[in-house]
Each structure stands twice: as structure tokens, then as C-alpha cells.
Gaussian input, Z-matrix of N, CA and C with variables (Angstrom, degrees):
# hf/3-21g

backbone

0 1
 N
 C     1     B1
 C     2     B2     1     A1
 N     3     B3     2     A2     1     D1
 C     4     B4     3     A3     2     D2
 C     5     B5     4     A4     3     D3
 N     6     B6     5     A5     4     D4
 C     7     B7     6     A6     5     D5
 C     8     B8     7     A7     6     D6
 N     9     B9     8     A8     7     D7
 C    10    B10     9     A9     8     D8
 C    11    B11    10    A10     9     D9
 N    12    B12    11    A11    10    D10
 C    13    B13    12    A12    11    D11
 C    14    B14    13    A13    12    D12
 N    15    B15    14    A14    13    D13
 C    16    B16    15    A15    14    D14
 C    17    B17    16    A16    15    D15
 N    18    B18    17    A17    16    D16
 C    19    B19    18    A18    17    D17
 C    20    B20    19    A19    18    D18
 N    21    B21    20    A20    19    D19
 C    22    B22    21    A21    20    D20
 C    23    B23    22    A22    21    D21
 N    24    B24    23    A23    22    D22
 C    25    B25    24    A24    23    D23
 C    26    B26    25    A25    24    D24
 N    27    B27    26    A26    25    D25
 C    28    B28    27    A27    26    D26
 C    29    B29    28    A28    27    D27
 N    30    B30    29    A29    28    D28
 C    31    B31    30    A30    29    D29
 C    32    B32    31    A31    30    D30
 N    33    B33    32    A32    31    D31
 C    34    B34    33    A33    32    D32
 C    35    B35    34    A34    33    D33
 N    36    B36    35    A35    34    D34
 C    37    B37    36    A36    35    D35
 C    38    B38    37    A37    36    D36
 N    39    B39    38    A38    37    D37
 C    40    B40    39    A39    38    D38
 C    41    B41    40    A40    39    D39
 N    42    B42    41    A41    40    D40
 C    43    B43    42    A42    41    D41
 C    44    B44    43    A43    42    D42
 N    45    B45    44    A44    43    D43
 C    46    B46    45    A45    44    D44
 C    47    B47    46    A46    45    D45
 N    48    B48    47    A47    46    D46
 C    49    B49    48    A48    47    D47
 C    50    B50    49    A49    48    D48
 N    51    B51    50    A50    49    D49
 C    52    B52    51    A51    50    D50
 C    53    B53    52    A52    51    D51
 N    54    B54    53    A53    52    D52
 C    55    B55    54    A54    53    D53
 C    56    B56    55    A55    54    D54
 N    57    B57    56    A56    55    D55
 C    58    B58    57    A57    56    D56
 C    59    B59    58    A58    57    D57
 N    60    B60    59    A59    58    D58
 C    61    B61    60    A60    59    D59
 C    62    B62    61    A61    60    D60
 N    63    B63    62    A62    61    D61
 C    64    B64    63    A63    62    D62
 C    65    B65    64    A64    63    D63
 N    66    B66    65    A65    64    D64
 C    67    B67    66    A66    65    D65
 C    68    B68    67    A67    66    D66
 N    69    B69    68    A68    67    D67
 C    70    B70    69    A69    68    D68
 C    71    B71    70    A70    69    D69
 N    72    B72    71    A71    70    D70
 C    73    B73    72    A72    71    D71
 C    74    B74    73    A73    72    D72
 N    75    B75    74    A74    73    D73
 C    76    B76    75    A75    74    D74
 C    77    B77    76    A76    75    D75
 N    78    B78    77    A77    76    D76
 C    79    B79    78    A78    77    D77
 C    80    B80    79    A79    78    D78
 N    81    B81    80    A80    79    D79
 C    82    B82    81    A81    80    D80
 C    83    B83    82    A82    81    D81
 N    84    B84    83    A83    82    D82
 C    85    B85    84    A84    83    D83
 C    86    B86    85    A85    84    D84
 N    87    B87    86    A86    85    D85
 C    88    B88    87    A87    86    D86
 C    89    B89    88    A88    87    D87
 N    90    B90    89    A89    88    D88
 C    91    B91    90    A90    89    D89
 C    92    B92    91    A91    90    D90
 N    93    B93    92    A92    91    D91
 C    94    B94    93    A93    92    D92
 C    95    B95    94    A94    93    D93
 N    96    B96    95    A95    94    D94
 C    97    B97    96    A96    95    D95
 C    98    B98    97    A97    96    D96
 N    99    B99    98    A98    97    D97
 C   100   B100    99    A99    98    D98
 C   101   B101   100   A100    99    D99
 N   102   B102   101   A101   100   D100
 C   103   B103   102   A102   101   D101
 C   104   B104   103   A103   102   D102
 N   105   B105   104   A104   103   D103
 C   106   B106   105   A105   104   D104
 C   107   B107   106   A106   105   D105
 N   108   B108   107   A107   106   D106
 C   109   B109   108   A108   107   D107
 C   110   B110   109   A109   108   D108
 N   111   B111   110   A110   109   D109
 C   112   B112   111   A111   110   D110
 C   113   B113   112   A112   111   D111
 N   114   B114   113   A113   112   D112
 C   115   B115   114   A114   113   D113
 C   116   B116   115   A115   114   D114
 N   117   B117   116   A116   115   D115
 C   118   B118   117   A117   116   D116
 C   119   B119   118   A118   117   D117
 N   120   B120   119   A119   118   D118
 C   121   B121   120   A120   119   D119
 C   122   B122   121   A121   120   D120
 N   123   B123   122   A122   121   D121
 C   124   B124   123   A123   122   D122
 C   125   B125   124   A124   123   D123
 N   126   B126   125   A125   124   D124
 C   127   B127   126   A126   125   D125
 C   128   B128   127   A127   126   D126
 N   129   B129   128   A128   127   D127
 C   130   B130   129   A129   128   D128
 C   131   B131   130   A130   129   D129
 N   132   B132   131   A131   130   D130
 C   133   B133   132   A132   131   D131
 C   134   B134   133   A133   132   D132
 N   135   B135   134   A134   133   D133
 C   136   B136   135   A135   134   D134
 C   137   B137   136   A136   135   D135
 N   138   B138   137   A137   136   D136
 C   139   B139   138   A138   137   D137
 C   140   B140   139   A139   138   D138
 N   141   B141   140   A140   139   D139
 C   142   B142   141   A141   140   D140
 C   143   B143   142   A142   141   D141
 N   144   B144   143   A143   142   D142
 C   145   B145   144   A144   143   D143
 C   146   B146   145   A145   144   D144
 N   147   B147   146   A146   145   D145
 C   148   B148   147   A147   146   D146
 C   149   B149   148   A148   147   D147
 N   150   B150   149   A149   148   D148
 C   151   B151   150   A150   149   D149
 C   152   B152   151   A151   150   D150
 N   153   B153   152   A152   151   D151
 C   154   B154   153   A153   152   D152
 C   155   B155   154   A154   153   D153
 N   156   B156   155   A155   154   D154
 C   157   B157   156   A156   155   D155
 C   158   B158   157   A157   156   D156
 N   159   B159   158   A158   157   D157
 C   160   B160   159   A159   158   D158
 C   161   B161   160   A160   159   D159
 N   162   B162   161   A161   160   D160
 C   163   B163   162   A162   161   D161
 C   164   B164   163   A163   162   D162
 N   165   B165   164   A164   163   D163
 C   166   B166   165   A165   164   D164
 C   167   B167   166   A166   165   D165
 N   168   B168   167   A167   166   D166
 C   169   B169   168   A168   167   D167
 C   170   B170   169   A169   168   D168
 N   171   B171   170   A170   169   D169
 C   172   B172   171   A171   170   D170
 C   173   B173   172   A172   171   D171
 N   174   B174   173   A173   172   D172
 C   175   B175   174   A174   173   D173
 C   176   B176   175   A175   174   D174
 N   177   B177   176   A176   175   D175
 C   178   B178   177   A177   176   D176
 C   179   B179   178   A178   177   D177
 N   180   B180   179   A179   178   D178
 C   181   B181   180   A180   179   D179
 C   182   B182   181   A181   180   D180
 N   183   B183   182   A182   181   D181
 C   184   B184   183   A183   182   D182
 C   185   B185   184   A184   183   D183
 N   186   B186   185   A185   184   D184
 C   187   B187   186   A186   185   D185
 C   188   B188   187   A187   186   D186
 N   189   B189   188   A188   187   D187
 C   190   B190   189   A189   188   D188
 C   191   B191   190   A190   189   D189
 N   192   B192   191   A191   190   D190
 C   193   B193   192   A192   191   D191
 C   194   B194   193   A193   192   D192
 N   195   B195   194   A194   193   D193
 C   196   B196   195   A195   194   D194
 C   197   B197   196   A196   195   D195
 N   198   B198   197   A197   196   D196
 C   199   B199   198   A198   197   D197
 C   200   B200   199   A199   198   D198
 N   201   B201   200   A200   199   D199
 C   202   B202   201   A201   200   D200
 C   203   B203   202   A202   201   D201
 N   204   B204   203   A203   202   D202
 C   205   B205   204   A204   203   D203
 C   206   B206   205   A205   204   D204
 N   207   B207   206   A206   205   D205
 C   208   B208   207   A207   206   D206
 C   209   B209   208   A208   207   D207
 N   210   B210   209   A209   208   D208
 C   211   B211   210   A210   209   D209
 C   212   B212   211   A211   210   D210
 N   213   B213   212   A212   211   D211
 C   214   B214   213   A213   212   D212
 C   215   B215   214   A214   213   D213
 N   216   B216   215   A215   214   D214
 C   217   B217   216   A216   215   D215
 C   218   B218   217   A217   216   D216
 N   219   B219   218   A218   217   D217
 C   220   B220   219   A219   218   D218
 C   221   B221   220   A220   219   D219
 N   222   B222   221   A221   220   D220
 C   223   B223   222   A222   221   D221
 C   224   B224   223   A223   222   D222
 N   225   B225   224   A224   223   D223
 C   226   B226   225   A225   224   D224
 C   227   B227   226   A226   225   D225
 N   228   B228   227   A227   226   D226
 C   229   B229   228   A228   227   D227
 C   230   B230   229   A229   228   D228
 N   231   B231   230   A230   229   D229
 C   232   B232   231   A231   230   D230
 C   233   B233   232   A232   231   D231
 N   234   B234   233   A233   232   D232
 C   235   B235   234   A234   233   D233
 C   236   B236   235   A235   234   D234
 N   237   B237   236   A236   235   D235
 C   238   B238   237   A237   236   D236
 C   239   B239   238   A238   237   D237
 N   240   B240   239   A239   238   D238
 C   241   B241   240   A240   239   D239
 C   242   B242   241   A241   240   D240
 N   243   B243   242   A242   241   D241
 C   244   B244   243   A243   242   D242
 C   245   B245   244   A244   243   D243
 N   246   B246   245   A245   244   D244
 C   247   B247   246   A246   245   D245
 C   248   B248   247   A247   246   D246
 N   249   B249   248   A248   247   D247
 C   250   B250   249   A249   248   D248
 C   251   B251   250   A250   249   D249
 N   252   B252   251   A251   250   D250
 C   253   B253   252   A252   251   D251
 C   254   B254   253   A253   252   D252
 N   255   B255   254   A254   253   D253
 C   256   B256   255   A255   254   D254
 C   257   B257   256   A256   255   D255
 N   258   B258   257   A257   256   D256
 C   259   B259   258   A258   257   D257
 C   260   B260   259   A259   258   D258
 N   261   B261   260   A260   259   D259
 C   262   B262   261   A261   260   D260
 C   263   B263   262   A262   261   D261
 N   264   B264   263   A263   262   D262
 C   265   B265   264   A264   263   D263
 C   266   B266   265   A265   264   D264
 N   267   B267   266   A266   265   D265
 C   268   B268   267   A267   266   D266
 C   269   B269   268   A268   267   D267
 N   270   B270   269   A269   268   D268
 C   271   B271   270   A270   269   D269
 C   272   B272   271   A271   270   D270
 N   273   B273   272   A272   271   D271
 C   274   B274   273   A273   272   D272
 C   275   B275   274   A274   273   D273
 N   276   B276   275   A275   274   D274
 C   277   B277   276   A276   275   D275
 C   278   B278   277   A277   276   D276
 N   279   B279   278   A278   277   D277
 C   280   B280   279   A279   278   D278
 C   281   B281   280   A280   279   D279
 N   282   B282   281   A281   280   D280
 C   283   B283   282   A282   281   D281
 C   284   B284   283   A283   282   D282
 N   285   B285   284   A284   283   D283
 C   286   B286   285   A285   284   D284
 C   287   B287   286   A286   285   D285
 N   288   B288   287   A287   286   D286
 C   289   B289   288   A288   287   D287
 C   290   B290   289   A289   288   D288
 N   291   B291   290   A290   289   D289
 C   292   B292   291   A291   290   D290
 C   293   B293   292   A292   291   D291
 N   294   B294   293   A293   292   D292
 C   295   B295   294   A294   293   D293
 C   296   B296   295   A295   294   D294

   B1=1.4386
   B2=1.5194
   B3=1.2978
   B4=1.4558
   B5=1.5202
   B6=1.3175
   B7=1.4562
   B8=1.5120
   B9=1.3222
   B10=1.4555
   B11=1.5177
   B12=1.3322
   B13=1.4560
   B14=1.5222
   B15=1.3227
   B16=1.4607
   B17=1.5241
   B18=1.3039
   B19=1.4673
   B20=1.5283
   B21=1.3352
   B22=1.4669
   B23=1.5305
   B24=1.3391
   B25=1.4570
   B26=1.5162
   B27=1.3271
   B28=1.4611
   B29=1.5236
   B30=1.3355
   B31=1.4620
   B32=1.5199
   B33=1.3250
   B34=1.4578
   B35=1.5243
   B36=1.3192
   B37=1.4598
   B38=1.5190
   B39=1.3054
   B40=1.4573
   B41=1.5294
   B42=1.3292
   B43=1.4621
   B44=1.5331
   B45=1.3282
   B46=1.4652
   B47=1.5287
   B48=1.3169
   B49=1.4599
   B50=1.5249
   B51=1.3198
   B52=1.4598
   B53=1.5255
   B54=1.2973
   B55=1.4648
   B56=1.5266
   B57=1.3247
   B58=1.4631
   B59=1.5266
   B60=1.3193
   B61=1.4678
   B62=1.5139
   B63=1.3300
   B64=1.4624
   B65=1.5141
   B66=1.3333
   B67=1.4543
   B68=1.5244
   B69=1.3169
   B70=1.4552
   B71=1.5245
   B72=1.3269
   B73=1.4636
   B74=1.5140
   B75=1.3115
   B76=1.4609
   B77=1.5245
   B78=1.3197
   B79=1.4496
   B80=1.5157
   B81=1.3104
   B82=1.4631
   B83=1.5254
   B84=1.3155
   B85=1.4696
   B86=1.5219
   B87=1.3257
   B88=1.4583
   B89=1.5180
   B90=1.3343
   B91=1.4650
   B92=1.5244
   B93=1.3171
   B94=1.4679
   B95=1.5192
   B96=1.3173
   B97=1.4658
   B98=1.5255
   B99=1.3057
   B100=1.4615
   B101=1.5103
   B102=1.3211
   B103=1.4546
   B104=1.5209
   B105=1.3220
   B106=1.4655
   B107=1.5247
   B108=1.3139
   B109=1.4641
   B110=1.5319
   B111=1.3315
   B112=1.4680
   B113=1.5224
   B114=1.3354
   B115=1.4530
   B116=1.5205
   B117=1.3095
   B118=1.4642
   B119=1.5156
   B120=1.3038
   B121=1.4613
   B122=1.5261
   B123=1.3245
   B124=1.4692
   B125=1.5328
   B126=1.3257
   B127=1.4590
   B128=1.5203
   B129=1.3076
   B130=1.4583
   B131=1.5263
   B132=1.3272
   B133=1.4565
   B134=1.5259
   B135=1.3264
   B136=1.4589
   B137=1.5215
   B138=1.3183
   B139=1.4536
   B140=1.5143
   B141=1.3337
   B142=1.4594
   B143=1.5249
   B144=1.3388
   B145=1.4588
   B146=1.5198
   B147=1.3285
   B148=1.4576
   B149=1.5264
   B150=1.3267
   B151=1.4627
   B152=1.5188
   B153=1.3006
   B154=1.4557
   B155=1.5258
   B156=1.3201
   B157=1.4641
   B158=1.5285
   B159=1.3238
   B160=1.4632
   B161=1.5251
   B162=1.3218
   B163=1.4687
   B164=1.5249
   B165=1.3191
   B166=1.4655
   B167=1.5279
   B168=1.3217
   B169=1.4602
   B170=1.5234
   B171=1.3211
   B172=1.4651
   B173=1.5251
   B174=1.3118
   B175=1.4642
   B176=1.5265
   B177=1.3172
   B178=1.4690
   B179=1.5212
   B180=1.3205
   B181=1.4574
   B182=1.5267
   B183=1.3273
   B184=1.4604
   B185=1.5284
   B186=1.3097
   B187=1.4534
   B188=1.5167
   B189=1.3455
   B190=1.4592
   B191=1.5231
   B192=1.3208
   B193=1.4592
   B194=1.5293
   B195=1.3245
   B196=1.4595
   B197=1.5279
   B198=1.3240
   B199=1.4600
   B200=1.5242
   B201=1.3220
   B202=1.4652
   B203=1.5262
   B204=1.3202
   B205=1.4648
   B206=1.5261
   B207=1.3110
   B208=1.4593
   B209=1.5266
   B210=1.3348
   B211=1.4639
   B212=1.5277
   B213=1.3205
   B214=1.4617
   B215=1.5245
   B216=1.3388
   B217=1.4669
   B218=1.5259
   B219=1.3274
   B220=1.4643
   B221=1.5333
   B222=1.3338
   B223=1.4634
   B224=1.5267
   B225=1.3252
   B226=1.4649
   B227=1.5237
   B228=1.3161
   B229=1.4617
   B230=1.5288
   B231=1.3333
   B232=1.4654
   B233=1.5273
   B234=1.3278
   B235=1.4649
   B236=1.5247
   B237=1.3240
   B238=1.4713
   B239=1.5272
   B240=1.3166
   B241=1.4697
   B242=1.5323
   B243=1.3172
   B244=1.4704
   B245=1.5279
   B246=1.3391
   B247=1.4538
   B248=1.5216
   B249=1.3407
   B250=1.4620
   B251=1.5209
   B252=1.2958
   B253=1.4568
   B254=1.5143
   B255=1.3060
   B256=1.4581
   B257=1.5252
   B258=1.3227
   B259=1.4558
   B260=1.5237
   B261=1.3249
   B262=1.4658
   B263=1.5224
   B264=1.3324
   B265=1.4672
   B266=1.5208
   B267=1.3530
   B268=1.4699
   B269=1.5258
   B270=1.3539
   B271=1.4632
   B272=1.5207
   B273=1.3205
   B274=1.4547
   B275=1.5307
   B276=1.3278
   B277=1.4562
   B278=1.5293
   B279=1.3226
   B280=1.4671
   B281=1.5149
   B282=1.3283
   B283=1.4603
   B284=1.5134
   B285=1.3171
   B286=1.4555
   B287=1.5151
   B288=1.3412
   B289=1.4697
   B290=1.5265
   B291=1.3024
   B292=1.4631
   B293=1.5250
   B294=1.3412
   B295=1.4683
   B296=1.4952
   A1=108.34
   A2=115.84
   A3=119.18
   A4=110.66
   A5=114.60
   A6=120.81
   A7=106.62
   A8=115.67
   A9=121.02
   A10=108.28
   A11=115.54
   A12=121.34
   A13=106.83
   A14=115.64
   A15=121.52
   A16=110.00
   A17=115.97
   A18=121.45
   A19=111.32
   A20=117.37
   A21=120.73
   A22=112.54
   A23=117.40
   A24=122.04
   A25=114.67
   A26=117.71
   A27=120.74
   A28=110.10
   A29=115.55
   A30=121.63
   A31=111.10
   A32=114.87
   A33=120.64
   A34=107.71
   A35=115.16
   A36=120.42
   A37=107.13
   A38=116.80
   A39=122.76
   A40=109.63
   A41=115.67
   A42=121.98
   A43=109.99
   A44=115.48
   A45=121.36
   A46=114.63
   A47=118.38
   A48=119.64
   A49=112.34
   A50=117.66
   A51=121.78
   A52=108.82
   A53=116.10
   A54=121.45
   A55=111.88
   A56=117.26
   A57=120.74
   A58=112.57
   A59=117.66
   A60=120.56
   A61=108.73
   A62=115.42
   A63=119.64
   A64=108.73
   A65=116.43
   A66=120.74
   A67=109.91
   A68=114.58
   A69=123.22
   A70=106.31
   A71=116.79
   A72=120.81
   A73=110.14
   A74=114.47
   A75=121.47
   A76=110.92
   A77=115.92
   A78=120.23
   A79=111.31
   A80=115.75
   A81=123.00
   A82=106.28
   A83=117.28
   A84=120.76
   A85=109.88
   A86=115.84
   A87=121.88
   A88=114.62
   A89=118.02
   A90=119.39
   A91=112.72
   A92=118.28
   A93=121.48
   A94=112.54
   A95=117.87
   A96=120.75
   A97=113.67
   A98=118.19
   A99=121.10
   A100=112.45
   A101=116.24
   A102=120.54
   A103=110.80
   A104=117.03
   A105=120.01
   A106=111.30
   A107=116.94
   A108=120.63
   A109=111.26
   A110=116.97
   A111=121.21
   A112=113.10
   A113=117.87
   A114=120.97
   A115=115.36
   A116=118.48
   A117=120.19
   A118=110.74
   A119=114.54
   A120=121.93
   A121=107.65
   A122=117.67
   A123=118.25
   A124=110.83
   A125=115.83
   A126=121.95
   A127=108.80
   A128=115.56
   A129=120.74
   A130=112.10
   A131=116.90
   A132=121.60
   A133=109.76
   A134=116.30
   A135=120.44
   A136=110.28
   A137=115.65
   A138=120.84
   A139=115.05
   A140=118.11
   A141=122.68
   A142=109.61
   A143=115.28
   A144=121.14
   A145=110.00
   A146=114.90
   A147=121.57
   A148=107.94
   A149=115.41
   A150=122.16
   A151=109.44
   A152=115.95
   A153=121.51
   A154=107.88
   A155=117.67
   A156=121.43
   A157=111.67
   A158=117.34
   A159=119.84
   A160=111.54
   A161=117.88
   A162=121.08
   A163=109.18
   A164=116.66
   A165=120.32
   A166=109.40
   A167=117.50
   A168=120.82
   A169=111.23
   A170=116.96
   A171=120.44
   A172=111.44
   A173=116.51
   A174=121.97
   A175=110.96
   A176=117.16
   A177=121.19
   A178=113.02
   A179=116.95
   A180=119.54
   A181=112.12
   A182=116.54
   A183=120.83
   A184=112.29
   A185=116.18
   A186=120.48
   A187=114.28
   A188=117.58
   A189=121.44
   A190=112.79
   A191=117.10
   A192=122.57
   A193=107.63
   A194=116.34
   A195=121.67
   A196=112.27
   A197=117.36
   A198=120.30
   A199=110.57
   A200=117.15
   A201=120.60
   A202=110.54
   A203=116.94
   A204=121.29
   A205=110.05
   A206=117.69
   A207=121.15
   A208=110.97
   A209=117.65
   A210=121.17
   A211=110.74
   A212=117.03
   A213=121.13
   A214=110.67
   A215=116.82
   A216=120.22
   A217=111.18
   A218=116.84
   A219=120.71
   A220=110.02
   A221=116.61
   A222=120.82
   A223=109.79
   A224=116.79
   A225=119.95
   A226=111.20
   A227=117.23
   A228=120.62
   A229=110.59
   A230=116.66
   A231=120.83
   A232=112.67
   A233=118.21
   A234=119.72
   A235=112.82
   A236=117.11
   A237=119.63
   A238=110.81
   A239=117.60
   A240=121.28
   A241=111.74
   A242=117.64
   A243=122.60
   A244=112.65
   A245=116.68
   A246=120.69
   A247=115.43
   A248=117.21
   A249=119.72
   A250=113.72
   A251=117.01
   A252=120.15
   A253=108.58
   A254=114.15
   A255=123.10
   A256=105.00
   A257=116.37
   A258=120.97
   A259=112.72
   A260=117.12
   A261=119.68
   A262=110.70
   A263=116.07
   A264=120.99
   A265=113.52
   A266=116.89
   A267=122.89
   A268=111.80
   A269=114.99
   A270=120.49
   A271=109.98
   A272=114.62
   A273=121.60
   A274=107.83
   A275=115.25
   A276=120.36
   A277=108.96
   A278=115.18
   A279=120.67
   A280=109.24
   A281=115.14
   A282=118.85
   A283=108.78
   A284=114.97
   A285=121.37
   A286=107.93
   A287=115.42
   A288=120.40
   A289=107.25
   A290=116.44
   A291=120.44
   A292=109.94
   A293=116.01
   A294=120.03
   A295=111.40
   D1=157.33
   D2=177.99
   D3=-153.78
   D4=148.68
   D5=171.37
   D6=-83.94
   D7=124.33
   D8=178.63
   D9=-103.16
   D10=126.58
   D11=177.85
   D12=-108.78
   D13=107.25
   D14=-178.66
   D15=-68.53
   D16=163.12
   D17=-179.53
   D18=-56.85
   D19=-29.93
   D20=179.32
   D21=-85.84
   D22=2.40
   D23=178.31
   D24=91.60
   D25=-3.87
   D26=179.59
   D27=-69.44
   D28=139.54
   D29=-178.07
   D30=-105.40
   D31=146.32
   D32=171.35
   D33=-151.57
   D34=157.30
   D35=175.11
   D36=-104.10
   D37=120.83
   D38=-177.41
   D39=-108.69
   D40=157.54
   D41=178.76
   D42=51.47
   D43=43.72
   D44=-170.11
   D45=-67.46
   D46=-14.72
   D47=177.58
   D48=-87.75
   D49=-5.77
   D50=178.48
   D51=-84.84
   D52=94.03
   D53=-177.88
   D54=-88.34
   D55=14.09
   D56=-177.90
   D57=-107.85
   D58=0.82
   D59=-178.47
   D60=-152.95
   D61=151.65
   D62=177.05
   D63=-152.24
   D64=129.60
   D65=178.80
   D66=-154.11
   D67=-179.48
   D68=176.33
   D69=-120.74
   D70=132.31
   D71=178.69
   D72=-127.88
   D73=145.03
   D74=179.76
   D75=-102.32
   D76=143.57
   D77=173.59
   D78=-78.48
   D79=-25.01
   D80=179.16
   D81=-146.80
   D82=138.32
   D83=-179.68
   D84=-51.77
   D85=127.92
   D86=178.93
   D87=90.83
   D88=-8.82
   D89=-177.47
   D90=-68.44
   D91=-16.88
   D92=179.92
   D93=-87.15
   D94=-15.79
   D95=-171.94
   D96=-53.19
   D97=-52.74
   D98=-177.94
   D99=-64.79
   D100=-42.84
   D101=-179.69
   D102=-64.40
   D103=-44.54
   D104=179.62
   D105=-62.62
   D106=-38.44
   D107=179.43
   D108=-63.59
   D109=-34.49
   D110=-177.82
   D111=-88.20
   D112=-35.53
   D113=-165.96
   D114=-116.15
   D115=-1.33
   D116=-175.32
   D117=-135.11
   D118=160.16
   D119=176.25
   D120=-118.24
   D121=125.93
   D122=178.59
   D123=-58.23
   D124=138.72
   D125=176.27
   D126=-91.39
   D127=176.88
   D128=-178.02
   D129=-63.27
   D130=-36.72
   D131=-178.52
   D132=-82.56
   D133=140.80
   D134=177.00
   D135=-58.84
   D136=137.51
   D137=175.89
   D138=77.86
   D139=6.63
   D140=178.15
   D141=-112.27
   D142=146.40
   D143=-176.99
   D144=-139.06
   D145=146.53
   D146=172.14
   D147=-91.13
   D148=129.88
   D149=178.19
   D150=-120.25
   D151=145.49
   D152=174.49
   D153=-67.24
   D154=124.48
   D155=-177.89
   D156=-61.77
   D157=-31.89
   D158=178.54
   D159=-66.52
   D160=-30.27
   D161=175.29
   D162=-64.99
   D163=-41.74
   D164=178.23
   D165=-61.56
   D166=-43.66
   D167=177.62
   D168=-60.92
   D169=-42.83
   D170=179.17
   D171=-62.01
   D172=-44.34
   D173=-177.97
   D174=-69.64
   D175=-26.94
   D176=-174.87
   D177=-63.53
   D178=-31.27
   D179=-173.47
   D180=71.78
   D181=9.77
   D182=-176.92
   D183=-118.30
   D184=20.07
   D185=-179.03
   D186=-60.66
   D187=-21.03
   D188=177.88
   D189=-89.02
   D190=-6.50
   D191=-179.65
   D192=-91.58
   D193=91.25
   D194=-172.79
   D195=-57.19
   D196=-39.19
   D197=179.88
   D198=-63.67
   D199=-43.61
   D200=179.60
   D201=-65.00
   D202=-43.46
   D203=179.78
   D204=-60.57
   D205=-43.17
   D206=178.36
   D207=-62.93
   D208=-40.73
   D209=177.91
   D210=-65.30
   D211=-37.95
   D212=178.26
   D213=-61.06
   D214=-49.80
   D215=-179.98
   D216=-66.03
   D217=-34.73
   D218=177.03
   D219=-63.97
   D220=-41.43
   D221=177.45
   D222=-59.65
   D223=-46.41
   D224=-178.87
   D225=-63.80
   D226=-38.16
   D227=178.14
   D228=-62.55
   D229=-42.72
   D230=-178.39
   D231=-66.57
   D232=-36.66
   D233=-174.92
   D234=-88.44
   D235=-3.90
   D236=179.33
   D237=-60.38
   D238=-38.88
   D239=-179.49
   D240=-61.06
   D241=-22.41
   D242=-179.09
   D243=-99.68
   D244=3.75
   D245=176.82
   D246=85.43
   D247=13.99
   D248=-178.07
   D249=-100.00
   D250=0.46
   D251=171.73
   D252=-149.00
   D253=161.49
   D254=178.37
   D255=-133.88
   D256=94.09
   D257=-174.01
   D258=-68.13
   D259=-29.66
   D260=178.33
   D261=-61.21
   D262=-42.36
   D263=-178.59
   D264=-101.11
   D265=7.12
   D266=179.01
   D267=52.26
   D268=54.87
   D269=179.54
   D270=-124.50
   D271=155.00
   D272=175.19
   D273=-129.62
   D274=142.20
   D275=-179.81
   D276=-97.87
   D277=135.98
   D278=178.96
   D279=-137.50
   D280=151.94
   D281=173.96
   D282=-101.49
   D283=151.63
   D284=178.49
   D285=-90.13
   D286=116.11
   D287=174.66
   D288=-76.76
   D289=117.95
   D290=-179.60
   D291=-76.15
   D292=137.19
   D293=178.45
   D294=-91.14

């Protein structure tokens, strides 16, 4: 799954059933800059950002789908051991796919 940031700044969650991957993609080079500055915290690795997991849920449009929400939290729980989520602070780490 990935957060897609359109050239106009609109956000959407794409490939939302893919619980094996998570990233941020831009519709146009540089379109993520403003959003990342407001909504994300740079991680230790270049090109990686911490995002509030609740923001991902909001963008998903699937917050009413209890099964999907449970799978999302389960995914975050599983990847915490690898440093890709922080369950205490409800954050998920994603890399920015450069266009």
C-alpha cells in the first residue's frame, strides 16, 4: 500500500489491500514536500519518514471496515520488530518513492 500525493496535494491510499509494503509516492516530483513538512517526521534513514498511523487510516477511506482496520494494526505490530512501526506512539515508517 502507499500514500499517493497528487500534484494538487490531494492524498489517497492506493493498493490498500497490500499489507506487505508501505511507502509514499508523488504524482509530480516535489508534490510531497509541503505535506511531509507538515505531517511527517524525518526518520534516521534518508528518504524515510514517520507518519501518524491514524492519518493513514483517515486517508484510507476504510475506517469503517473493521476487518481491514484490524489487518492494518496487525501489520504494524508485526513490522515493529524491524523498526518500521512504533506502536507506543502509533506511527508507521515509510520511504518516499522518488518520481
